[in-house]
VODREN-560152 format. One record per residue (C-alpha): residue number from 1; residue in three letters; z, x, y. Coordinates in nm, 2 decimals, padded with zeros to 4 digits. Last residue first. Layout:
BEGIN
pos / code / zz / xx / yy
NUM / ALA / Z / X / Y;
...
//
This chain:
BEGIN
pos / code / zz / xx / yy
356 / GLN / 12.85 / 13.61 / 11.63;
355 / PRO / 12.70 / 13.86 / 11.39;
354 / THR / 12.32 / 13.83 / 11.34;
353 / PRO / 12.23 / 13.81 / 10.98;
352 / ARG / 11.97 / 14.07 / 10.87;
351 / HIS / 11.61 / 14.01 / 10.94;
350 / THR / 11.38 / 14.05 / 10.63;
349 / VAL / 11.11 / 14.28 / 10.51;
348 / VAL / 10.97 / 14.24 / 10.16;
347 / ARG / 10.81 / 14.53 / 09.98;
346 / LEU / 10.64 / 14.46 / 09.65;
345 / GLY / 10.64 / 14.77 / 09.42;
344 / THR / 10.53 / 14.59 / 09.11;
343 / ILE / 10.30 / 14.30 / 09.01;
342 / ASP / 10.27 / 14.22 / 08.64;
341 / ALA / 09.92 / 14.14 / 08.51;
340 / ASP / 09.66 / 13.87 / 08.48;
339 / THR / 09.62 / 13.70 / 08.82;
338 / VAL / 09.92 / 13.67 / 09.05;
337 / VAL / 09.81 / 13.61 / 09.41;
336 / LEU / 10.06 / 13.66 / 09.69;
335 / SER / 09.98 / 13.45 / 10.00;
334 / PRO / 10.11 / 13.52 / 10.35;
333 / PRO / 10.39 / 13.30 / 10.49;
332 / PRO / 10.28 / 13.04 / 10.74;
331 / VAL / 10.38 / 13.16 / 11.10;
330 / PRO / 10.67 / 13.00 / 11.28;
329 / PRO / 10.63 / 12.98 / 11.66;
328 / ALA / 10.77 / 13.29 / 11.84;
327 / GLY / 11.15 / 13.31 / 11.92;
326 / PRO / 11.19 / 13.64 / 11.73;
325 / THR / 10.84 / 13.80 / 11.68;
324 / SER / 10.70 / 13.75 / 11.33;
323 / ARG / 10.66 / 14.05 / 11.10;
322 / THR / 10.31 / 14.17 / 11.03;
321 / SER / 10.11 / 14.03 / 10.74;
320 / PHE / 10.01 / 14.10 / 10.38;
319 / SER / 10.18 / 14.44 / 10.30;
318 / THR / 10.47 / 14.33 / 10.52;
317 / VAL / 10.57 / 14.05 / 10.28;
316 / SER / 10.77 / 13.81 / 10.50;
315 / GLY / 11.13 / 13.78 / 10.61;
314 / ILE / 11.35 / 13.48 / 10.67;
313 / GLY / 11.64 / 13.54 / 10.92;
312 / ALA / 12.00 / 13.46 / 10.85;
311 / SER / 12.24 / 13.34 / 11.11;
310 / GLY / 12.59 / 13.46 / 11.18;
309 / GLY / 12.95 / 13.42 / 11.08;
308 / SER / 13.05 / 13.61 / 10.77;
307 / THR / 12.92 / 13.67 / 10.42;
306 / MET / 12.57 / 13.55 / 10.49;
305 / ILE / 12.32 / 13.58 / 10.20;
304 / PRO / 12.00 / 13.75 / 10.33;
303 / MET / 11.69 / 13.55 / 10.30;
302 / ALA / 11.36 / 13.66 / 10.14;
301 / GLN / 11.02 / 13.49 / 10.13;
300 / VAL / 10.72 / 13.52 / 09.91;
299 / HIS / 10.44 / 13.25 / 09.91;
298 / TYR / 10.24 / 13.20 / 09.60;
297 / SER / 09.89 / 13.18 / 09.45;
296 / GLY / 09.85 / 13.14 / 09.08;
295 / ALA / 09.90 / 13.30 / 08.74;
294 / PRO / 10.23 / 13.20 / 08.58;
293 / VAL / 10.56 / 13.37 / 08.69;
292 / ASP / 10.81 / 13.40 / 08.40;
291 / VAL / 11.03 / 13.65 / 08.58;
290 / LEU / 11.10 / 13.75 / 08.94;
289 / VAL / 11.26 / 14.09 / 08.96;
288 / PHE / 11.46 / 14.23 / 09.25;
287 / ARG / 11.56 / 14.56 / 09.41;
286 / GLY / 11.76 / 14.59 / 09.73;
285 / ASP / 11.96 / 14.89 / 09.61;
284 / GLY / 12.28 / 14.68 / 09.57;
283 / GLU / 12.10 / 14.41 / 09.37;
282 / THR / 11.86 / 14.15 / 09.50;
281 / ARG / 11.89 / 13.78 / 09.40;
280 / ALA / 11.61 / 13.60 / 09.22;
279 / SER / 11.41 / 13.28 / 09.27;
278 / ARG / 11.10 / 13.13 / 09.11;
277 / GLY / 10.89 / 12.84 / 09.23;
276 / PRO / 10.84 / 12.48 / 09.15;
275 / GLY / 10.47 / 12.36 / 09.13;
274 / PHE / 10.26 / 12.26 / 09.43;
273 / ASN / 09.98 / 12.51 / 09.37;
272 / GLY / 09.68 / 12.34 / 09.52;
271 / SER / 09.56 / 12.65 / 09.71;
270 / ARG / 09.70 / 12.54 / 10.04;
269 / GLY / 10.01 / 12.44 / 09.85;
268 / ASP / 10.11 / 12.80 / 09.79;
267 / GLY / 10.37 / 12.78 / 09.51;
266 / ASN / 10.70 / 12.93 / 09.60;
265 / LEU / 10.85 / 13.27 / 09.52;
264 / MET / 11.20 / 13.30 / 09.67;
263 / VAL / 11.41 / 13.62 / 09.71;
262 / MET / 11.78 / 13.56 / 09.79;
261 / ALA / 11.94 / 13.87 / 09.94;
260 / ASN / 12.25 / 14.02 / 09.77;
259 / ALA / 12.17 / 14.37 / 09.89;
258 / VAL / 11.93 / 14.46 / 10.17;
257 / ALA / 11.79 / 14.81 / 10.14;
256 / ASN / 11.74 / 15.00 / 10.47;
255 / GLY / 11.38 / 15.02 / 10.61;
254 / ASP / 11.48 / 14.98 / 10.97;
253 / GLU / 11.35 / 14.62 / 11.00;
252 / ASP / 11.55 / 14.53 / 10.69;
251 / VAL / 11.46 / 14.59 / 10.33;
250 / VAL / 11.39 / 14.38 / 10.02;
249 / SER / 11.26 / 14.55 / 09.70;
248 / GLY / 10.99 / 14.50 / 09.44;
247 / SER / 10.92 / 14.30 / 09.13;
246 / VAL / 10.69 / 14.02 / 09.02;
245 / ARG / 10.69 / 13.96 / 08.65;
244 / PHE / 10.42 / 13.78 / 08.44;
243 / ALA / 10.36 / 13.47 / 08.24;
242 / ALA / 10.08 / 13.37 / 08.01;
241 / ALA / 10.05 / 12.99 / 07.96;
240 / SER / 10.24 / 12.71 / 07.80;
239 / GLN / 10.16 / 12.34 / 07.80;
238 / LEU / 10.39 / 12.04 / 07.84;
237 / THR / 10.31 / 11.75 / 07.61;
236 / PHE / 10.21 / 11.40 / 07.72;
235 / SER / 10.33 / 11.05 / 07.78;
234 / ILE / 10.19 / 10.80 / 08.03;
233 / ASN / 10.25 / 10.46 / 07.86;
232 / ASP / 10.42 / 10.27 / 08.14;
231 / VAL / 10.16 / 10.17 / 08.39;
230 / GLU / 10.35 / 09.94 / 08.63;
229 / ALA / 10.20 / 09.68 / 08.88;
228 / GLY / 10.32 / 09.61 / 09.24;
227 / ALA / 09.98 / 09.69 / 09.39;
226 / THR / 09.73 / 09.80 / 09.12;
225 / VAL / 09.74 / 10.13 / 08.93;
224 / ALA / 09.47 / 10.36 / 08.79;
223 / VAL / 09.56 / 10.68 / 08.61;
222 / PRO / 09.32 / 10.96 / 08.63;
221 / MET / 09.26 / 11.20 / 08.34;
220 / ALA / 09.30 / 11.58 / 08.41;
219 / ALA / 09.02 / 11.80 / 08.30;
218 / THR / 08.94 / 11.93 / 08.65;
217 / GLU / 09.31 / 11.99 / 08.69;
216 / ASP / 09.31 / 12.24 / 08.41;
215 / THR / 09.66 / 12.29 / 08.27;
214 / THR / 09.60 / 12.00 / 08.02;
213 / GLY / 09.81 / 11.74 / 07.85;
212 / PRO / 09.69 / 11.38 / 07.91;
211 / TYR / 09.81 / 11.41 / 08.20;
210 / PHE / 09.84 / 11.73 / 08.39;
209 / THR / 10.05 / 12.03 / 08.31;
208 / ARG / 10.22 / 12.27 / 08.54;
207 / VAL / 10.35 / 12.56 / 08.33;
206 / LEU / 10.59 / 12.64 / 08.05;
205 / ALA / 10.62 / 13.01 / 08.02;
204 / THR / 10.46 / 13.28 / 07.81;
203 / ARG / 10.53 / 13.65 / 07.77;
202 / PRO / 10.33 / 13.94 / 07.61;
201 / GLY / 10.55 / 14.22 / 07.50;
200 / GLY / 10.88 / 14.34 / 07.65;
199 / SER / 11.05 / 14.47 / 07.96;
198 / ALA / 11.42 / 14.43 / 08.01;
197 / VAL / 11.53 / 14.27 / 08.33;
196 / ARG / 11.77 / 14.46 / 08.55;
195 / ALA / 11.67 / 14.34 / 08.90;
194 / GLY / 11.89 / 14.04 / 08.95;
193 / GLY / 11.87 / 13.69 / 08.80;
192 / PHE / 11.88 / 13.36 / 08.98;
191 / ARG / 11.60 / 13.18 / 08.80;
190 / MET / 11.41 / 12.86 / 08.90;
189 / GLN / 11.22 / 12.73 / 08.60;
188 / ASN / 11.18 / 12.36 / 08.68;
187 / PRO / 10.88 / 12.25 / 08.47;
186 / MET / 10.60 / 12.08 / 08.67;
185 / ALA / 10.45 / 11.76 / 08.52;
184 / ALA / 10.14 / 11.63 / 08.70;
183 / VAL / 10.01 / 11.28 / 08.70;
182 / PHE / 09.66 / 11.24 / 08.86;
181 / TYR / 09.64 / 10.91 / 09.05;
180 / GLU / 09.39 / 10.63 / 09.11;
179 / GLY / 09.46 / 10.35 / 09.36;
178 / ALA / 09.72 / 10.10 / 09.47;
177 / PRO / 09.99 / 10.25 / 09.69;
176 / LEU / 10.27 / 10.42 / 09.50;
175 / GLY / 10.64 / 10.33 / 09.55;
174 / SER / 10.75 / 10.45 / 09.20;
173 / VAL / 10.74 / 10.75 / 08.98;
172 / ARG / 10.93 / 10.68 / 08.66;
171 / PHE / 11.02 / 10.96 / 08.42;
170 / GLU / 11.15 / 10.99 / 08.07;
169 / GLY / 11.23 / 11.32 / 07.89;
168 / LEU / 11.52 / 11.17 / 07.72;
167 / ASP / 11.77 / 11.37 / 07.92;
166 / ASN / 11.60 / 11.25 / 08.24;
165 / THR / 11.27 / 11.35 / 08.39;
164 / GLN / 11.26 / 11.44 / 08.75;
163 / GLN / 11.11 / 11.23 / 09.02;
162 / GLY / 10.85 / 11.23 / 09.30;
161 / ARG / 10.90 / 11.06 / 09.63;
160 / GLY / 10.64 / 10.89 / 09.84;
159 / PRO / 10.30 / 10.97 / 09.98;
158 / ALA / 10.07 / 11.12 / 09.71;
157 / PRO / 10.08 / 11.49 / 09.64;
156 / ILE / 09.75 / 11.67 / 09.69;
155 / LEU / 09.46 / 11.72 / 09.45;
154 / ARG / 09.14 / 11.89 / 09.58;
153 / SER / 08.80 / 11.80 / 09.72;
152 / PRO / 08.55 / 12.09 / 09.77;
151 / ALA / 08.48 / 12.20 / 10.13;
150 / GLY / 08.15 / 12.11 / 10.28;
149 / ARG / 08.30 / 12.01 / 10.61;
148 / GLY / 08.53 / 11.75 / 10.45;
147 / LEU / 08.86 / 11.79 / 10.28;
146 / ALA / 08.79 / 11.53 / 10.02;
145 / VAL / 09.12 / 11.41 / 09.87;
144 / GLN / 09.21 / 11.36 / 09.50;
143 / ARG / 09.55 / 11.20 / 09.47;
142 / MET / 09.86 / 11.34 / 09.30;
141 / ALA / 10.16 / 11.17 / 09.13;
140 / MET / 10.43 / 11.42 / 09.08;
139 / MET / 10.70 / 11.47 / 08.82;
138 / GLN / 10.96 / 11.75 / 08.83;
137 / VAL / 11.08 / 11.83 / 08.48;
136 / ASP / 11.46 / 11.82 / 08.45;
135 / PRO / 11.46 / 11.71 / 08.08;
134 / VAL / 11.20 / 11.79 / 07.81;
133 / PRO / 11.19 / 11.55 / 07.51;
132 / GLU / 11.12 / 11.71 / 07.17;
131 / GLY / 10.77 / 11.68 / 07.01;
130 / ASN / 10.77 / 12.04 / 06.90;
129 / ALA / 10.52 / 12.15 / 07.17;
128 / ASP / 10.75 / 12.00 / 07.43;
127 / LEU / 10.76 / 11.64 / 07.54;
126 / ILE / 10.73 / 11.45 / 07.87;
125 / ARG / 10.77 / 11.07 / 07.88;
124 / GLY / 10.62 / 10.77 / 08.07;
123 / SER / 10.62 / 10.59 / 08.40;
122 / ILE / 10.37 / 10.51 / 08.67;
121 / VAL / 10.48 / 10.25 / 08.92;
120 / ALA / 10.31 / 10.05 / 09.20;
119 / GLY / 10.47 / 09.97 / 09.53;
118 / LYS / 10.44 / 09.63 / 09.69;
117 / GLN / 10.22 / 09.68 / 10.00;
116 / LEU / 10.39 / 09.70 / 10.34;
115 / HIS / 10.22 / 09.53 / 10.64;
114 / ARG / 10.27 / 09.67 / 10.99;
113 / ASP / 10.26 / 09.49 / 11.32;
112 / VAL / 10.20 / 09.68 / 11.65;
111 / VAL / 10.31 / 09.56 / 12.00;
110 / VAL / 10.26 / 09.81 / 12.28;
109 / SER / 10.45 / 09.79 / 12.61;
108 / GLN / 10.30 / 10.01 / 12.87;
107 / GLY / 10.50 / 10.18 / 13.15;
106 / ALA / 10.29 / 10.50 / 13.12;
105 / ALA / 10.03 / 10.47 / 12.84;
104 / VAL / 10.10 / 10.45 / 12.47;
103 / GLN / 09.83 / 10.52 / 12.22;
102 / LEU / 09.90 / 10.47 / 11.85;
101 / LEU / 09.70 / 10.71 / 11.64;
100 / THR / 09.43 / 10.56 / 11.41;
99 / SER / 09.16 / 10.66 / 11.67;
98 / ALA / 09.26 / 11.02 / 11.61;
97 / PRO / 09.07 / 11.01 / 11.28;
96 / GLN / 09.27 / 11.05 / 10.95;
95 / GLY / 09.27 / 11.40 / 10.81;
94 / PRO / 09.65 / 11.43 / 10.81;
93 / LEU / 09.81 / 11.10 / 10.71;
92 / TRP / 09.95 / 10.82 / 10.93;
91 / MET / 10.19 / 10.61 / 10.73;
90 / GLU / 10.26 / 10.30 / 10.53;
89 / PRO / 10.49 / 10.39 / 10.24;
88 / ALA / 10.42 / 10.19 / 09.92;
87 / PHE / 10.71 / 09.95 / 09.87;
86 / GLY / 11.00 / 09.95 / 09.62;
85 / THR / 11.22 / 10.16 / 09.85;
84 / LYS / 11.13 / 10.11 / 10.22;
83 / GLN / 10.90 / 10.31 / 10.44;
82 / VAL / 10.71 / 10.26 / 10.77;
81 / SER / 10.52 / 10.54 / 10.95;
80 / ILE / 10.39 / 10.57 / 11.30;
79 / ARG / 10.19 / 10.86 / 11.45;
78 / TYR / 10.20 / 10.85 / 11.82;
77 / ALA / 09.96 / 10.94 / 12.11;
76 / GLY / 10.12 / 10.98 / 12.46;
75 / PRO / 10.33 / 10.83 / 12.73;
74 / ALA / 10.71 / 10.88 / 12.66;
73 / VAL / 10.88 / 10.60 / 12.48;
72 / ASP / 11.20 / 10.48 / 12.66;
71 / ASP / 11.25 / 10.19 / 12.42;
70 / PHE / 11.15 / 10.16 / 12.05;
69 / GLN / 11.16 / 09.82 / 11.88;
68 / PHE / 11.18 / 09.67 / 11.53;
67 / ARG / 11.13 / 09.33 / 11.37;
66 / GLY / 11.14 / 09.25 / 11.00;
65 / ASN / 11.33 / 08.92 / 11.06;
64 / GLN / 11.65 / 09.06 / 10.91;
63 / ASP / 11.62 / 09.36 / 11.14;
62 / THR / 11.39 / 09.66 / 11.10;
61 / SER / 11.53 / 10.01 / 11.11;
60 / THR / 11.49 / 10.28 / 11.37;
59 / GLN / 11.36 / 10.63 / 11.40;
58 / GLN / 11.24 / 10.86 / 11.67;
57 / PRO / 11.07 / 11.19 / 11.57;
56 / PRO / 11.16 / 11.50 / 11.77;
55 / GLY / 11.00 / 11.58 / 12.11;
54 / LEU / 10.66 / 11.73 / 12.18;
53 / THR / 10.67 / 11.94 / 12.50;
52 / GLY / 10.58 / 11.85 / 12.86;
51 / SER / 10.26 / 11.71 / 12.98;
50 / THR / 09.96 / 11.49 / 12.87;
49 / ARG / 10.11 / 11.40 / 12.54;
48 / ALA / 10.00 / 11.45 / 12.18;
47 / ALA / 10.14 / 11.37 / 11.83;
46 / LEU / 10.47 / 11.20 / 11.93;
45 / VAL / 10.62 / 11.10 / 11.60;
44 / ILE / 10.73 / 10.74 / 11.54;
43 / THR / 10.95 / 10.64 / 11.24;
42 / VAL / 11.03 / 10.29 / 11.10;
41 / GLN / 11.27 / 10.26 / 10.82;
40 / ALA / 11.27 / 09.92 / 10.65;
39 / ASP / 11.60 / 09.74 / 10.66;
38 / ALA / 11.43 / 09.39 / 10.64;
37 / VAL / 11.08 / 09.33 / 10.53;
36 / PRO / 10.97 / 08.99 / 10.66;
35 / THR / 10.76 / 08.75 / 10.44;
34 / ASN / 10.44 / 08.65 / 10.61;
33 / ALA / 10.23 / 08.72 / 10.30;
32 / GLY / 09.93 / 08.93 / 10.20;
31 / GLU / 10.11 / 09.26 / 10.26;
30 / VAL / 10.48 / 09.21 / 10.30;
29 / THR / 10.59 / 09.20 / 10.66;
28 / VAL / 10.70 / 09.46 / 10.93;
27 / ARG / 10.72 / 09.34 / 11.29;
26 / GLY / 10.65 / 09.51 / 11.62;
25 / SER / 10.77 / 09.70 / 11.92;
24 / ILE / 10.68 / 10.01 / 12.11;
23 / HIS / 10.79 / 10.05 / 12.47;
22 / GLY / 10.67 / 10.28 / 12.75;
21 / SER / 10.85 / 10.50 / 12.99;
20 / GLN / 10.69 / 10.60 / 13.32;
19 / ALA / 10.84 / 10.31 / 13.50;
18 / ALA / 11.18 / 10.47 / 13.47;
17 / ALA / 11.06 / 10.78 / 13.66;
16 / PRO / 10.91 / 10.56 / 13.93;
15 / ALA / 11.24 / 10.37 / 13.98;
14 / GLN / 11.47 / 10.67 / 14.01;
13 / VAL / 11.37 / 10.78 / 14.36;
12 / LEU / 11.38 / 10.42 / 14.50;
11 / SER / 11.72 / 10.36 / 14.33;
10 / MET / 11.86 / 10.68 / 14.48;
9 / ALA / 11.75 / 10.58 / 14.83;
8 / ILE / 11.91 / 10.23 / 14.79;
7 / LEU / 12.24 / 10.39 / 14.68;
6 / LEU / 12.23 / 10.64 / 14.98;
5 / SER / 12.17 / 10.35 / 15.22;
4 / ILE / 12.46 / 10.16 / 15.08;
3 / ALA / 12.69 / 10.47 / 15.10;
2 / VAL / 12.59 / 10.53 / 15.47;
1 / MET / 12.67 / 10.16 / 15.55;
//
């Protein structure tokens, strides 16, 4: 009798907690038709909740009838995205009003249908100044977005995946929603050299180039595509520009040189620089040189290479910001601006691997 009473008591305690969970279900179909889309990936991300911490995204796939379901959904506001190869991704994007978020109350079952648009394709070929194909160029379709509040519009990568050119210089960017795009070619010039780089005269490097063959994004020509259509004649020549060197040293918190650390220079997307970066490894005295760096705004980071058990920390440029506190939320790396000259004497502080 005591055991039965205990079981009933436990049920009464657990019931309210279970009732707090909500449910999200729905169906994914082809836009303009009732055709189900099977095996589409559906993701929900908790954007805001009344208590607790934000959890990781939840994912599921649609069944043969295009249906999906999420159980045990915490109350809150959700971003939802749906993706499948061959279709334009359907997702919530930054800058959209909060009203486009999916609101789930305690114990509520929400039904939401999504419609995927047949993805458009932009294809073509990338050549060098001699008319030869250029392989391994990262291709990106970009859209012009107004940031609002009086700020000028700028180009940002469109949803979906970019692609690299093949050995014939050919590319094919697929899964694009209908609209206008600016096609950018970004040569992959990651280097893994050390510090001993000979100096020389003026240097040039292949740089980000927009269709029809300009480094100036304001002179780029838009390419219009419709749902499910392909524009296949987008061929242009990569351009060169003056290139510079960024050199300095990597040290730990005590000012000691860090050898064999990977130094990475990546484009600062906040300034519209989405191109591939540069990379180099430090020598025994902690020195490094990053070569063929075009003018632009960049992030600098350094990561020690682990040789035994432990975890590596990512450092930041101390002349631009203070070091982050262990356990604190990540802080965007500071910007390093390269204009018209080499940069020397850069000091990067990083955390050494922690032995375990």
